[in-house]
C-alpha positions as CSV (number, residue, x, y, z in Angstrom):
1,M,0.0,0.0,0.0
2,C,1.3,3.4,-0.9
3,D,0.5,6.9,0.4
4,V,-0.8,9.0,-2.5
5,G,0.6,12.2,-1.0
6,T,4.1,11.1,-0.2
7,K,4.3,8.2,-2.7
8,Y,6.0,6.1,0.0
9,M,5.1,2.5,0.7
10,V,3.1,2.2,3.9
11,N,2.5,-1.5,4.1
12,A,3.2,-4.7,2.1
13,I,2.2,-8.4,2.2
14,S,3.9,-11.1,0.3
15,Y,2.3,-13.1,-2.5
16,L,-1.0,-14.9,-1.8
17,D,-1.0,-18.5,-2.9
18,S,-3.1,-21.7,-2.2
19,H,-1.3,-22.2,1.1
20,T,-2.4,-18.9,2.6
21,Q,-4.6,-19.5,5.6
22,A,-7.7,-17.3,5.4
23,K,-9.5,-18.3,8.6
24,G,-12.7,-19.4,6.8
25,I,-13.3,-16.1,4.9
26,P,-12.8,-15.4,1.2
27,L,-9.1,-14.9,0.5
28,T,-9.7,-11.5,-1.0
29,S,-11.5,-10.3,2.1
30,Y,-8.8,-11.7,4.4
31,F,-6.1,-10.0,2.3
32,I,-7.8,-6.6,2.3
33,E,-8.6,-6.8,6.1
34,D,-5.0,-7.8,7.0
35,F,-3.4,-5.4,4.5
36,T,-5.4,-2.3,5.7
37,R,-5.1,-3.0,9.4
38,S,-2.7,-0.1,9.9
39,I,-5.2,2.4,8.6
40,H,-8.4,1.1,10.2
41,G,-10.4,4.0,11.7
42,T,-8.7,6.7,9.7
43,N,-11.6,7.5,7.2
44,R,-9.3,6.8,4.2
45,N,-10.1,5.5,0.8
46,I,-8.8,2.3,-0.8
47,T,-8.7,1.9,-4.6
48,M,-8.6,-1.7,-5.9
49,D,-9.1,-3.7,-9.1
50,N,-12.0,-6.1,-9.8
51,W,-10.3,-9.1,-8.3
52,F,-10.5,-7.6,-4.8
53,A,-13.6,-5.4,-5.1
54,S,-17.0,-6.7,-3.9
55,I,-20.2,-5.2,-2.4
56,P,-20.0,-7.3,0.9
57,L,-16.4,-6.2,1.4
58,S,-17.2,-2.5,0.9
59,E,-20.1,-2.7,3.3
60,K,-17.9,-4.3,5.9
61,K,-15.0,-1.8,5.5
62,F,-17.3,1.2,5.8
63,M,-18.7,0.0,9.1
64,Q,-17.1,0.5,12.6
65,P,-14.3,0.2,13.6
66,M,-12.7,0.3,10.1
67,Y,-14.1,3.4,8.7
68,L,-12.6,2.9,5.2
69,T,-14.2,3.5,1.8
70,I,-13.6,1.5,-1.3
71,V,-13.4,2.5,-5.0
72,G,-13.1,-0.4,-7.4
73,A,-14.4,-2.0,-10.6
74,L,-16.9,-4.8,-10.3
75,R,-17.2,-7.7,-12.7
76,K,-20.4,-7.7,-14.7
77,N,-21.3,-11.2,-13.6
78,K,-21.6,-10.4,-9.9
79,K,-25.0,-11.4,-8.6
80,V,-25.3,-8.4,-6.3
81,I,-25.4,-5.9,-9.3
82,L,-28.9,-4.9,-10.2
83,P,-29.9,-5.8,-13.8
84,E,-30.9,-2.2,-14.4
85,L,-27.3,-1.1,-13.9
86,L,-26.1,-3.5,-16.5
87,Q,-28.3,-2.4,-19.4
88,L,-26.4,-1.2,-22.4
89,R,-26.6,2.3,-23.5
90,S,-28.3,2.8,-26.9
């Protein structure tokens, strides 16, 4: 994780593989929770790609005690996205 203002690395976690123990939660949620632990409660924003982004994760991060917001792309095949939001523009 890098600070956008100073451009310095704040935190890092080594590569996730099939041997990573996620304590019964999805690996992406485990990674984001562990990775952002140092900034919980700071009202900061996390920007991520579609592999990590999900609606349940964003709802959890916005709640106490984490107080983090998330910006990220969602894959079109996610069941939580309303069909009205997926309609193509004409």
